Backbone as CSV, one residue per row, in Angstrom:
resi,resn,N_x,N_y,N_z,CA_x,CA_y,CA_z,C_x,C_y,C_z
1,MET,-59.306,-29.600,-46.792,-58.176,-29.636,-47.694,-57.542,-28.243,-47.836
2,SER,-56.192,-28.190,-47.886,-55.511,-26.907,-48.064,-55.650,-26.460,-49.502
3,PRO,-55.670,-25.139,-49.702,-55.843,-24.645,-51.069,-54.668,-25.059,-51.937
4,ARG,-54.946,-25.310,-53.148,-53.914,-25.756,-54.089,-53.014,-24.596,-54.470
5,GLN,-51.676,-24.781,-54.344,-50.734,-23.728,-54.664,-50.375,-23.782,-56.130
6,ASN,-50.289,-22.560,-56.713,-49.902,-22.480,-58.141,-48.414,-22.670,-58.276
7,PRO,-47.946,-23.369,-59.276,-46.511,-23.556,-59.493,-45.851,-22.215,-59.770
8,PRO,-44.555,-22.045,-59.351,-43.856,-20.776,-59.612,-43.754,-20.481,-61.090
9,ALA,-43.844,-19.179,-61.386,-43.794,-18.770,-62.801,-42.387,-18.956,-63.328
10,THR,-42.300,-19.345,-64.570,-41.008,-19.566,-65.219,-40.971,-18.826,-66.520
11,ASP,-39.764,-18.593,-67.039,-39.672,-17.965,-68.375,-39.671,-19.034,-69.422
12,GLU,-39.392,-18.641,-70.678,-39.478,-19.583,-71.785,-38.449,-20.686,-71.682
13,SER,-37.376,-20.427,-70.867,-36.349,-21.466,-70.721,-36.611,-22.330,-69.496
14,GLY,-37.719,-22.083,-68.791,-38.030,-22.891,-67.615,-37.383,-22.393,-66.343
15,ARG,-36.724,-21.232,-66.395,-36.088,-20.702,-65.195,-37.108,-19.930,-64.376
16,PRO,-37.052,-20.070,-63.035,-38.046,-19.368,-62.208,-37.876,-17.853,-62.320
17,ILE,-39.033,-17.179,-62.409,-39.012,-15.710,-62.470,-38.993,-15.145,-61.070
18,VAL,-38.030,-14.236,-60.802,-37.912,-13.568,-59.512,-38.889,-12.409,-59.490
19,ALA,-39.769,-12.405,-58.498,-40.833,-11.392,-58.451,-40.251,-9.985,-58.404
20,GLU,-39.161,-9.792,-57.611,-38.600,-8.458,-57.489,-38.002,-7.945,-58.792
21,LEU,-37.528,-8.900,-59.629,-36.939,-8.524,-60.903,-37.938,-8.551,-62.064
22,GLY,-38.956,-9.368,-61.894,-39.921,-9.525,-63.000,-39.377,-10.381,-64.107
23,ARG,-38.336,-11.076,-63.828,-37.683,-11.956,-64.824,-36.839,-12.967,-64.097
24,ALA,-36.261,-13.863,-64.813,-35.347,-14.859,-64.218,-33.988,-14.220,-63.977
25,GLU,-33.261,-14.710,-62.959,-31.943,-14.200,-62.664,-30.956,-14.625,-63.735
26,THR,-29.994,-13.732,-63.978,-28.899,-14.105,-64.860,-27.908,-14.965,-64.073
27,ALA,-27.009,-15.603,-64.812,-25.984,-16.426,-64.153,-25.148,-15.578,-63.201
28,GLN,-24.836,-14.337,-63.613,-24.027,-13.473,-62.751,-24.763,-13.105,-61.480
29,GLU,-26.070,-12.839,-61.629,-26.877,-12.471,-60.460,-26.984,-13.649,-59.474
30,ILE,-27.116,-14.842,-60.030,-27.181,-16.038,-59.168,-25.856,-16.195,-58.412
31,ALA,-24.732,-16.004,-59.147,-23.420,-16.142,-58.520,-23.223,-15.089,-57.434
32,ASP,-23.650,-13.838,-57.734,-23.500,-12.767,-56.747,-24.361,-13.052,-55.515
33,ARG,-25.584,-13.545,-55.733,-26.476,-13.821,-54.607,-25.893,-14.933,-53.726
34,MET,-25.360,-15.963,-54.347,-24.772,-17.064,-53.569,-23.541,-16.621,-52.801
35,ALA,-22.727,-15.763,-53.446,-21.535,-15.247,-52.783,-21.918,-14.403,-51.572
36,ALA,-22.954,-13.558,-51.758,-23.413,-12.716,-50.650,-23.944,-13.568,-49.518
37,SER,-24.637,-14.676,-49.904,-25.191,-15.568,-48.878,-24.086,-16.253,-48.083
38,ARG,-23.036,-16.684,-48.790,-21.913,-17.340,-48.110,-21.195,-16.336,-47.190
39,LEU,-21.049,-15.097,-47.692,-20.380,-14.068,-46.892,-21.165,-13.767,-45.631
40,ALA,-22.468,-13.685,-45.759,-23.313,-13.422,-44.588,-23.235,-14.573,-43.596
41,HIS,-23.180,-15.807,-44.111,-23.093,-16.976,-43.249,-21.788,-16.990,-42.466
42,ARG,-20.672,-16.677,-43.220,-19.380,-16.634,-42.538,-19.340,-15.532,-41.493
43,SER,-19.951,-14.403,-41.827,-19.975,-13.292,-40.869,-20.749,-13.666,-39.611
44,ASN,-21.863,-14.322,-39.803,-22.665,-14.774,-38.653,-21.874,-15.780,-37.808
45,GLN,-21.162,-16.686,-38.490,-20.383,-17.689,-37.775,-19.241,-17.019,-36.963
46,THR,-18.589,-16.018,-37.594,-17.520,-15.303,-36.900,-18.041,-14.590,-35.668
47,THR,-19.191,-13.935,-35.853,-19.788,-13.238,-34.691,-20.166,-14.214,-33.607
48,LEU,-20.719,-15.358,-33.975,-21.076,-16.364,-32.992,-19.851,-16.904,-32.283
49,ASN,-18.765,-17.136,-33.041,-17.526,-17.632,-32.420,-16.961,-16.604,-31.444
50,LEU,-17.038,-15.322,-31.824,-16.556,-14.270,-30.912,-17.366,-14.234,-29.636
51,VAL,-18.683,-14.356,-29.763,-19.559,-14.358,-28.591,-19.224,-15.542,-27.689
52,ILE,-19.015,-16.718,-28.287,-18.695,-17.911,-27.530,-17.345,-17.743,-26.808
53,ALA,-16.352,-17.202,-27.543,-15.008,-16.996,-26.960,-15.073,-16.001,-25.808
54,LEU,-15.856,-14.908,-25.996,-15.977,-13.927,-24.941,-16.661,-14.519,-23.712
55,GLY,-17.691,-15.322,-23.970,-18.380,-15.960,-22.866,-17.476,-16.906,-22.078
56,ALA,-16.631,-17.633,-22.841,-15.704,-18.568,-22.192,-14.655,-17.799,-21.363
57,SER,-14.185,-16.646,-21.915,-13.210,-15.843,-21.178,-13.814,-15.297,-19.887
58,LEU,-15.037,-14.817,-19.970,-15.694,-14.291,-18.781,-15.909,-15.405,-17.751
59,LEU,-16.183,-16.600,-18.206,-16.381,-17.717,-17.283,-15.079,-18.032,-16.564
60,VAL,-13.943,-18.006,-17.316,-12.636,-18.264,-16.689,-12.318,-17.215,-15.634
61,VAL,-12.573,-15.930,-16.002,-12.323,-14.847,-15.042,-13.171,-15.030,-13.803
62,PHE,-14.434,-15.394,-13.999,-15.329,-15.587,-12.859,-14.827,-16.701,-11.957
63,LEU,-14.367,-17.812,-12.559,-13.857,-18.915,-11.759,-12.600,-18.523,-10.997
64,ILE,-11.715,-17.737,-11.658,-10.497,-17.297,-10.975,-10.863,-16.441,-9.780
65,VAL,-11.814,-15.534,-9.956,-12.236,-14.674,-8.841,-12.795,-15.508,-7.700
66,ILE,-13.605,-16.505,-8.030,-14.210,-17.345,-7.016,-13.152,-18.128,-6.251
67,VAL,-12.128,-18.632,-6.985,-11.112,-19.466,-6.365,-10.082,-18.663,-5.604
68,VAL,-9.620,-17.541,-6.200,-8.504,-16.772,-5.637,-8.959,-15.795,-4.562
69,VAL,-10.010,-15.062,-4.820,-10.434,-14.020,-3.874,-11.098,-14.663,-2.676
70,ARG,-10.681,-14.283,-1.505,-11.223,-14.830,-0.287,-12.107,-13.786,0.397
71,PRO,-13.143,-14.229,1.084,-14.054,-13.289,1.741,-13.375,-12.393,2.748
72,ASP,-12.233,-12.841,3.329,-11.618,-12.040,4.380,-10.618,-11.030,3.848
73,GLN,-10.512,-10.923,2.491,-9.622,-9.927,1.950,-10.104,-8.539,2.302
74,GLY,-9.191,-7.651,2.600,-9.570,-6.314,3.005,-9.740,-6.197,4.509
75,GLY,-9.671,-7.327,5.208,-9.788,-7.298,6.654,-8.457,-6.954,7.287
76,ALA,-8.338,-7.232,8.575,-7.107,-6.928,9.293,-5.970,-7.800,8.785
77,PRO,-4.760,-7.228,8.638,-3.600,-8.008,8.188,-3.262,-9.120,9.174
78,LYS,-2.637,-10.168,8.674,-2.245,-11.283,9.504,-1.263,-10.820,10.566
79,THR,-1.436,-11.246,11.770,-0.512,-10.912,12.849,0.088,-12.184,13.433
80,VAL,1.329,-12.080,13.896,2.066,-13.201,14.430,2.490,-12.876,15.858
81,ASN,2.333,-13.816,16.734,2.816,-13.659,18.119,4.294,-14.013,18.144
82,TRP,5.155,-12.986,17.965,6.584,-13.263,17.856,7.170,-13.809,19.154
83,THR,6.586,-13.486,20.261,7.077,-14.018,21.539,6.878,-15.518,21.618
84,ALA,5.713,-15.992,21.201,5.428,-17.421,21.215,6.301,-18.176,20.225
85,VAL,6.494,-17.586,19.035,7.354,-18.225,18.042,8.785,-18.303,18.542
86,ALA,9.243,-17.211,19.206,10.604,-17.186,19.736,10.831,-18.245,20.791
87,LYS,9.817,-18.526,21.590,9.953,-19.523,22.651,10.264,-20.888,22.063
88,ASP,9.620,-21.231,20.952,9.913,-22.509,20.294,11.260,-22.447,19.575
89,ALA,11.526,-21.296,18.914,12.767,-21.163,18.148,13.999,-21.207,19.035
90,GLN,13.891,-20.716,20.258,15.023,-20.652,21.167,15.593,-22.043,21.458
91,GLN,14.794,-23.070,21.324,15.251,-24.414,21.603,16.306,-24.907,20.584
92,SER,16.351,-24.252,19.410,17.261,-24.711,18.363,18.591,-23.983,18.375
93,VAL,18.743,-22.926,19.210,20.000,-22.187,19.268,20.353,-21.882,20.729
94,SER,21.642,-21.737,20.997,22.074,-21.437,22.364,22.144,-19.950,22.637
95,THR,22.297,-19.145,21.583,22.374,-17.687,21.736,20.975,-17.126,22.031
96,THR,20.891,-16.180,22.950,19.599,-15.584,23.294,19.052,-14.824,22.118
97,LEU,17.794,-15.122,21.777,17.145,-14.468,20.640,16.557,-13.124,21.083
98,ALA,16.565,-12.176,20.157,15.993,-10.864,20.440,14.473,-10.980,20.401
99,VAL,13.857,-10.719,21.537,12.378,-10.797,21.643,11.910,-9.492,22.316
100,PRO,11.866,-8.411,21.556,11.540,-7.117,22.170,10.103,-7.061,22.716
101,ARG,9.978,-6.425,23.884,8.657,-6.158,24.451,8.236,-4.770,24.007
102,LEU,7.187,-4.729,23.230,6.756,-3.460,22.612,5.312,-3.167,22.926
103,PRO,4.903,-1.893,22.829,3.493,-1.549,23.075,2.562,-2.294,22.108
104,SER,1.304,-2.356,22.471,0.326,-3.113,21.666,0.108,-2.492,20.283
105,SER,0.556,-1.271,20.101,0.428,-0.634,18.780,1.414,-1.202,17.787
106,TRP,2.364,-1.997,18.261,3.293,-2.704,17.383,2.751,-4.113,17.130
107,THR,2.809,-4.544,15.896,2.428,-5.916,15.541,3.507,-6.520,14.646
108,ALA,3.380,-7.813,14.383,4.335,-8.479,13.500,3.557,-9.328,12.499
109,ASN,4.051,-9.371,11.285,3.400,-10.217,10.254,4.205,-11.464,9.923
110,ARG,5.378,-11.609,10.547,6.138,-12.855,10.368,7.172,-12.963,11.494
111,ALA,7.534,-14.182,11.812,8.600,-14.478,12.777,9.085,-15.880,12.460
112,GLN,10.393,-16.029,12.239,10.920,-17.354,11.907,12.416,-17.420,12.201
113,ILE,12.901,-18.634,12.351,14.331,-18.819,12.514,14.855,-19.715,11.432
114,GLU,16.069,-19.424,10.970,16.765,-20.277,10.018,18.048,-20.758,10.679
115,ASP,18.178,-22.075,10.812,19.385,-22.606,11.429,20.511,-22.670,10.393
116,VAL,21.683,-23.114,10.807,22.834,-23.097,9.907,22.620,-24.011,8.686
117,VAL,21.713,-24.979,8.813,21.452,-25.892,7.700,20.507,-25.236,6.681
118,SER,19.457,-24.625,7.186,18.452,-24.066,6.278,18.850,-22.707,5.729
119,ALA,19.716,-21.977,6.413,20.147,-20.658,5.938,21.014,-20.812,4.685
120,SER,20.731,-20.022,3.666,21.460,-20.138,2.397,22.935,-19.807,2.546
121,ASP,23.290,-18.941,3.510,24.676,-18.544,3.697,25.350,-19.260,4.864
122,GLY,24.629,-20.207,5.473,25.217,-20.973,6.550,25.279,-20.256,7.891
123,ILE,24.627,-19.084,7.987,24.606,-18.321,9.243,23.204,-18.360,9.830
124,ALA,23.090,-18.947,11.009,21.794,-19.029,11.658,21.277,-17.607,11.913
125,ASN,19.991,-17.402,11.704,19.436,-16.073,11.916,17.992,-16.141,12.355
126,TRP,17.593,-15.148,13.131,16.242,-15.016,13.666,15.625,-13.748,13.056
127,GLN,14.395,-13.872,12.549,13.766,-12.789,11.825,12.383,-12.459,12.361
128,ILE,12.104,-11.168,12.482,10.765,-10.694,12.823,10.442,-9.530,11.902
129,GLY,9.225,-9.507,11.334,8.790,-8.399,10.510,7.789,-7.563,11.290
130,PHE,8.160,-6.368,11.695,7.288,-5.536,12.540,6.507,-4.525,11.714
131,LEU,5.246,-4.320,12.095,4.432,-3.224,11.563,4.341,-2.185,12.687
132,THR,4.834,-1.009,12.418,4.988,0.016,13.444,3.672,0.762,13.704
133,PRO,3.608,1.550,14.767,2.404,2.334,15.055,1.995,3.275,13.919
134,SER,2.978,3.723,13.122,2.662,4.599,11.986,2.400,3.817,10.710
135,THR,2.125,2.488,10.868,1.810,1.566,9.757,2.999,1.446,8.770
136,GLN,4.199,1.637,9.271,5.382,1.407,8.463,5.977,0.034,8.823
137,TYR,7.066,-0.309,8.188,7.650,-1.650,8.370,9.091,-1.528,8.882
138,ILE,9.443,-2.383,9.848,10.834,-2.537,10.255,11.105,-4.042,10.421
139,GLY,12.063,-4.513,9.668,12.441,-5.925,9.779,13.626,-6.096,10.700
140,LEU,13.552,-7.059,11.594,14.655,-7.401,12.492,15.276,-8.700,12.016
141,VAL,16.591,-8.691,11.824,17.317,-9.905,11.504,18.484,-10.010,12.482
142,GLN,18.549,-11.110,13.203,19.610,-11.346,14.173,20.475,-12.486,13.656
143,GLY,21.690,-12.120,13.203,22.618,-13.138,12.727,23.495,-13.616,13.863
144,ILE,23.641,-14.927,13.989,24.444,-15.505,15.056,25.812,-15.890,14.512
145,ASP,26.867,-15.322,15.126,28.239,-15.505,14.651,28.355,-15.029,13.204
146,ALA,27.740,-13.890,12.917,27.771,-13.346,11.560,29.072,-12.614,11.303
147,ASN,29.271,-12.189,10.070,30.489,-11.489,9.676,30.107,-10.277,8.819
148,PRO,31.066,-9.408,8.490,30.736,-8.221,7.702,30.113,-8.526,6.341
149,SER,30.501,-9.648,5.738,29.907,-10.030,4.444,28.414,-10.295,4.592
150,TRP,28.049,-10.910,5.704,26.636,-11.172,5.952,25.853,-9.881,6.076
151,VAL,26.400,-8.897,6.809,25.748,-7.607,6.945,25.617,-6.936,5.580
152,ALA,26.680,-6.955,4.788,26.653,-6.339,3.459,25.554,-6.958,2.591
153,THR,25.406,-8.257,2.677,24.363,-8.937,1.909,22.985,-8.535,2.391
154,GLU,22.797,-8.474,3.699,21.498,-8.103,4.257,21.098,-6.695,3.806
155,LEU,22.062,-5.806,3.622,21.774,-4.416,3.289,22.117,-4.093,1.836
156,SER,22.237,-5.118,1.018,22.499,-4.933,-0.422,23.700,-4.017,-0.672
157,ASN,24.721,-4.202,0.160,25.996,-3.482,0.022,25.866,-1.970,0.156
158,LYS,24.831,-1.514,0.834,24.715,-0.067,1.056,25.753,0.380,2.079
159,ARG,26.164,1.632,2.002,27.203,2.151,2.882,26.580,2.837,4.097
160,PRO,27.251,2.754,5.251,26.757,3.469,6.442,26.885,4.958,6.229
161,THR,25.979,5.708,6.900,25.975,7.165,6.752,26.245,7.846,8.088
162,GLY,26.443,7.094,9.161,26.694,7.706,10.456,26.551,6.702,11.571
163,THR,26.486,7.182,12.801,26.289,6.316,13.972,25.266,6.939,14.905
164,ALA,24.690,6.090,15.768,23.770,6.555,16.792,23.905,5.652,18.010
165,SER,23.516,6.146,19.169,23.616,5.357,20.408,22.238,5.059,20.934
166,TYR,21.942,3.770,21.091,20.661,3.317,21.659,20.923,2.183,22.621
167,GLY,20.347,2.264,23.810,20.512,1.198,24.798,21.936,0.989,25.256
168,GLY,22.757,2.027,25.138,24.153,1.900,25.547,25.035,1.314,24.477
169,ASP,24.527,1.035,23.304,25.314,0.484,22.202,25.425,1.474,21.066
170,THR,26.526,1.394,20.349,26.698,2.214,19.144,26.164,1.442,17.941
171,TRP,25.287,2.081,17.204,24.673,1.460,16.039,25.150,2.198,14.772
172,GLN,25.505,1.422,13.758,25.790,2.008,12.465,24.460,2.400,11.800
173,VAL,24.416,3.624,11.281,23.193,4.119,10.650,23.355,4.059,9.111
174,TYR,22.312,3.568,8.467,22.274,3.507,6.978,21.020,4.272,6.561
175,ASP,21.183,5.557,6.349,20.029,6.401,5.990,20.043,6.667,4.480
176,HIS,19.192,5.913,3.763,19.118,6.067,2.307,17.685,6.388,1.875
177,ARG,16.997,7.153,2.700,15.613,7.503,2.396,15.483,8.361,1.139
178,THR,16.525,9.113,0.818,16.450,9.990,-0.355,16.832,9.261,-1.642
179,ALA,17.260,8.011,-1.538,17.625,7.259,-2.755,16.364,6.932,-3.548
180,GLU,16.549,6.638,-4.812,15.424,6.304,-5.673,14.949,4.866,-5.354
181,ASN,13.681,4.754,-5.012,13.073,3.464,-4.696,13.890,2.640,-3.677
182,PRO,14.105,3.173,-2.479,14.922,2.426,-1.488,14.221,1.228,-0.908
183,GLY,12.868,1.164,-1.009,12.140,0.027,-0.499,12.323,-0.139,1.003
184,ASN,12.466,-1.380,1.434,12.608,-1.670,2.878,14.036,-1.481,3.376
185,LEU,14.883,-0.883,2.559,16.233,-0.535,2.996,16.394,0.976,3.038
186,ALA,15.271,1.661,3.218,15.321,3.124,3.279,16.157,3.591,4.474
187,TYR,16.038,2.871,5.573,16.795,3.222,6.784,17.149,1.943,7.497
188,ALA,18.355,1.919,8.081,18.786,0.693,8.784,19.700,1.045,9.946
189,LEU,19.690,0.196,10.955,20.592,0.281,12.099,21.239,-1.083,12.259
190,VAL,22.546,-1.064,12.576,23.278,-2.334,12.753,24.182,-2.225,13.970
191,THR,24.163,-3.250,14.806,25.102,-3.337,15.938,25.390,-4.794,16.240
192,THR,26.442,-5.029,17.025,26.793,-6.394,17.443,26.814,-6.442,18.962
193,ILE,26.072,-7.389,19.504,26.023,-7.594,20.956,26.354,-9.070,21.214
194,GLY,27.514,-9.299,21.771,27.956,-10.684,21.957,28.120,-11.382,20.644
195,LYS,27.487,-12.522,20.492,27.563,-13.285,19.250,26.498,-12.860,18.242
196,SER,25.670,-11.897,18.628,24.542,-11.509,17.784,24.814,-10.201,17.028
197,THR,24.626,-10.247,15.729,24.664,-9.042,14.924,23.217,-8.705,14.569
198,ILE,22.774,-7.525,14.996,21.384,-7.113,14.822,21.296,-6.149,13.631
199,VAL,20.418,-6.453,12.702,20.138,-5.574,11.588,18.647,-5.194,11.633
200,LEU,18.404,-3.900,11.744,17.034,-3.368,11.676,16.928,-2.560,10.409
201,ALA,15.971,-2.876,9.562,15.853,-2.153,8.287,14.397,-2.012,7.901
202,GLY,14.048,-0.853,7.352,12.679,-0.659,6.922,12.343,0.787,6.642
203,THR,11.079,1.123,6.846,10.577,2.456,6.473,10.047,3.233,7.669
204,GLY,10.261,2.718,8.890,9.764,3.375,10.081,10.446,4.728,10.332
205,SER,9.911,5.465,11.290,10.488,6.757,11.642,11.711,6.542,12.516
206,ASN,12.486,7.627,12.685,13.653,7.549,13.570,13.261,7.142,14.986
207,ALA,12.148,7.694,15.458,11.673,7.390,16.808,11.299,5.927,16.936
208,GLU,10.687,5.355,15.909,10.302,3.932,15.950,11.541,3.039,15.940
209,PHE,12.525,3.387,15.107,13.775,2.631,15.111,14.457,2.740,16.471
210,ALA,14.425,3.921,17.064,15.053,4.105,18.374,14.365,3.265,19.420
211,THR,13.024,3.203,19.407,12.286,2.400,20.362,12.689,0.934,20.250
212,LEU,12.730,0.427,19.032,13.050,-0.985,18.804,14.493,-1.283,19.170
213,ALA,15.424,-0.434,18.764,16.856,-0.668,19.023,17.119,-0.646,20.533
214,THR,16.529,0.305,21.235,16.744,0.410,22.681,16.219,-0.790,23.410
215,GLU,15.044,-1.261,23.002,14.436,-2.438,23.652,15.256,-3.692,23.396
216,ILE,15.748,-3.863,22.202,16.565,-5.040,21.872,17.866,-5.035,22.654
217,ALA,18.543,-3.879,22.679,19.799,-3.773,23.388,19.615,-4.070,24.870
218,GLY,18.539,-3.509,25.458,18.285,-3.748,26.875,18.031,-5.207,27.179
219,GLN,17.288,-5.890,26.279,16.976,-7.302,26.514,18.217,-8.176,26.387
220,LEU,19.017,-7.963,25.319,20.178,-8.828,25.097,21.298,-8.577,26.119
221,HIS,21.371,-7.378,26.650,22.365,-7.120,27.690,21.884,-7.582,29.070
222,GLY,20.531,-7.669,29.200,19.985,-8.021,30.482,20.152,-9.484,30.803
């Protein structure tokens, strides 16, 4: 049998005596103790809710990382065989598309054609995005039966700054490298060969632009 426990001590009014006080609690002390107990409970609940919310946020972040981040990130950039794409694209237009033959140090990250129906301005165009040997960018856009307004739109209404001769053709030069945040319109070359208006724009060096312009002119004249 377990030892018999003595009943708690009480005062003359029957109220339990608190050992720490040596007497029964007053009404105010009881109220203060209950208020402190409620406050501590609310504080614990708030802390628990914060921990739960933080855990849920971390779980969402973890899931986003798992879904969005791919193992091949940080690897070699996507490359496109612009010659192969051009072969298929050529079937949709009668004008010869610019398909420059360049050293292997040149790559492309996109190549596509927009016919008169899909083009927002109604002008069929052929596009290639080149990554140059110096890891810069030069975009080629070939407008078929284009007009000056089309060129102005392609170059965001920038003004020409001079001319240059490549491949036997005169090219309008748009050198805005010193402008604030010129982006992919830092430098551009424009010429018209037959029905094709060629716009080259990007961040490549003068030599890289010259290589591309000369190759395009030679191909389209050939």
